[in-house]
C-alpha positions as CSV (number, residue, x, y, z in Angstrom):
1,M,-33.0,-5.2,47.1
2,T,-31.9,-1.7,46.0
3,E,-34.1,0.7,44.0
4,L,-32.1,-0.3,40.8
5,Q,-32.6,-4.0,41.4
6,D,-36.2,-3.6,41.9
7,Q,-36.6,-2.3,38.3
8,P,-36.7,-5.2,35.8
9,K,-34.9,-3.2,33.1
10,L,-32.5,-0.2,33.5
11,K,-33.5,2.8,31.4
12,A,-30.9,3.9,28.8
13,A,-30.0,7.0,30.9
14,Q,-28.8,4.6,33.6
15,R,-26.7,2.7,31.0
16,P,-24.3,5.1,29.5
17,R,-22.3,2.4,27.5
18,T,-25.6,1.1,25.9
19,A,-26.5,4.7,25.0
20,A,-23.0,5.2,23.3
21,R,-23.5,2.0,21.4
22,V,-27.0,3.1,20.0
23,A,-25.4,6.6,19.2
24,A,-22.5,5.0,17.3
25,V,-24.9,2.9,15.2
26,Q,-26.8,6.1,14.3
27,A,-23.6,7.9,13.6
28,L,-22.2,5.2,11.4
29,F,-25.6,5.1,9.5
30,Q,-25.5,8.9,9.0
31,I,-21.8,8.7,7.7
32,E,-22.6,5.9,5.2
33,Q,-26.0,7.4,4.0
34,N,-24.9,11.1,3.8
35,G,-21.2,10.5,3.0
36,D,-20.5,12.8,6.1
37,R,-17.0,13.1,7.5
38,P,-16.6,11.0,10.7
39,D,-15.2,14.0,12.7
40,S,-18.1,16.2,11.7
41,V,-20.7,13.6,12.8
42,I,-19.0,13.0,16.0
43,E,-19.1,16.7,16.7
44,Q,-22.7,16.9,15.7
45,F,-23.6,14.3,18.3
46,L,-21.5,15.9,21.0
47,V,-23.1,19.2,20.5
48,H,-26.6,18.6,19.5
49,R,-27.6,15.0,20.5
50,F,-25.9,14.2,23.8
51,G,-27.0,15.1,27.2
52,T,-30.2,16.1,28.9
53,T,-32.1,19.3,28.4
54,L,-34.2,21.3,30.8
55,S,-37.3,20.0,29.1
56,G,-36.2,16.4,29.6
57,E,-36.0,15.4,25.9
58,S,-35.3,11.7,25.3
59,Y,-34.5,9.3,22.5
60,E,-38.0,9.9,21.1
61,D,-36.9,13.5,20.7
62,G,-33.6,12.7,19.1
63,R,-31.6,13.2,22.3
64,I,-29.2,10.6,23.8
65,P,-29.0,11.3,27.6
66,E,-25.8,10.3,29.6
67,A,-23.9,8.4,26.8
68,D,-20.3,7.4,27.4
69,V,-18.7,9.8,25.0
70,A,-15.3,8.1,25.0
71,L,-16.7,4.8,24.0
72,F,-19.0,6.4,21.4
73,T,-16.0,8.2,19.8
74,A,-13.8,5.0,19.9
75,I,-16.5,2.9,18.2
76,V,-17.1,5.4,15.4
77,K,-13.5,6.1,14.7
78,G,-12.6,2.5,14.9
79,A,-15.4,1.5,12.6
80,V,-14.4,4.0,10.1
81,S,-10.6,3.4,10.1
82,N,-11.1,-0.3,9.8
83,R,-14.1,-0.3,7.5
84,T,-12.6,-2.6,4.8
85,A,-11.5,-5.2,7.2
86,I,-14.6,-5.2,9.2
87,E,-16.7,-5.5,6.0
88,G,-14.6,-8.4,5.0
89,D,-15.3,-10.1,8.4
90,I,-19.1,-9.6,7.9
91,A,-18.9,-10.7,4.3
92,Q,-17.2,-14.0,5.3
93,T,-19.7,-14.7,8.0
94,L,-22.8,-14.1,5.7
95,P,-23.9,-16.8,3.3
96,S,-22.5,-16.3,-0.2
97,T,-26.1,-15.6,-1.4
98,W,-26.5,-12.7,0.9
99,P,-23.7,-9.9,0.1
100,I,-23.1,-7.3,2.7
101,E,-24.7,-4.7,0.3
102,R,-28.0,-6.5,0.7
103,L,-28.1,-5.8,4.5
104,D,-30.3,-3.1,5.8
105,P,-28.0,0.0,6.3
106,V,-28.9,0.2,9.9
107,L,-28.0,-3.4,10.3
108,R,-24.7,-2.8,8.5
109,A,-24.0,0.1,10.9
110,L,-24.8,-2.1,13.9
111,F,-22.4,-4.7,12.7
112,M,-19.7,-2.2,12.1
113,A,-20.1,-0.8,15.5
114,A,-20.1,-4.1,17.3
115,I,-17.1,-5.5,15.5
116,A,-15.1,-2.2,15.9
117,E,-15.8,-2.3,19.6
118,F,-14.9,-6.0,19.9
119,R,-11.6,-5.3,18.3
120,H,-10.6,-2.3,20.5
121,E,-12.4,-2.7,23.9
122,D,-11.9,-5.4,26.6
123,A,-15.6,-6.4,27.0
124,P,-16.3,-10.0,26.9
125,A,-17.8,-11.3,23.7
126,A,-21.0,-12.5,25.4
127,V,-21.6,-9.0,26.9
128,L,-21.1,-7.3,23.5
129,I,-23.4,-9.8,21.8
130,N,-26.1,-9.3,24.4
131,E,-25.6,-5.4,24.2
132,Y,-25.9,-5.3,20.4
133,M,-28.8,-7.8,20.4
134,D,-30.6,-5.2,22.8
135,V,-29.6,-2.3,20.3
136,A,-31.0,-4.4,17.4
137,H,-34.3,-4.9,19.2
138,G,-34.5,-1.1,19.4
139,F,-34.3,-0.8,15.7
140,F,-36.0,-3.9,14.4
141,F,-39.1,-6.0,15.1
142,G,-38.3,-9.0,12.9
143,D,-35.6,-11.6,12.7
144,E,-32.7,-9.1,12.5
145,P,-31.9,-9.5,16.2
146,R,-31.4,-13.3,15.6
147,L,-29.2,-12.4,12.6
148,V,-27.1,-10.1,14.8
149,N,-26.8,-12.9,17.4
150,G,-25.6,-15.4,14.8
151,V,-23.1,-13.3,13.0
152,L,-21.6,-11.7,16.2
153,D,-21.4,-15.1,17.9
154,T,-19.5,-16.5,14.8
155,L,-17.2,-13.5,14.5
156,F,-16.5,-13.1,18.2
157,K,-16.1,-16.7,19.2
158,T,-13.8,-17.7,16.2
159,P,-10.3,-17.6,17.5
160,A,-8.1,-15.0,15.7
161,P,-5.4,-16.6,13.5
162,V,-2.2,-17.1,15.4
163,E,0.9,-15.2,13.7
164,D,4.0,-17.4,13.6
165,H,6.6,-14.9,14.7
166,D,9.4,-17.4,14.5
167,S,8.9,-17.7,10.7
168,T,9.9,-14.2,10.1
169,A,12.8,-14.1,12.4
170,V,16.4,-14.1,11.2
171,P,17.8,-17.7,11.9
172,P,20.7,-17.7,14.3
173,T,24.1,-18.0,12.8
174,E,26.5,-20.7,14.0
175,D,29.8,-19.5,15.3
């Protein structure tokens, strides 16, 4: 076994895509709560939150070591630019007695990030569900990770409606 295989769980610094997902949830939370501009929040993360320091600061110190910056940026921009559609997807999946506004803001940000990534990345649904459940376990200790599993499983495994391209085509003319 290699050294990495001997470790039961990789640290976040060895999982840059996971670190990017955690950062995206934090950034989306900040955008929603403070009304900050997405580009400004992305820049704040790039300058002040990403990377390692000489003193070895980590998540507990507000640092996000070795995050996949391209993935982080794509998730945040995708979530913000498709916010209405993503919120509609979430609302359709939740019970009618549980409106999206009732969700914890961190949970809302997590759903926004997960759905934005699913729409624009090539990662398999099962991988994304597992990754975002891990992220949920980092923020919550109750039933929220199970809710994440259920909502994402429903959304990601429901086939997208097939557009009937033929119905909009101009019918051929007979000569």
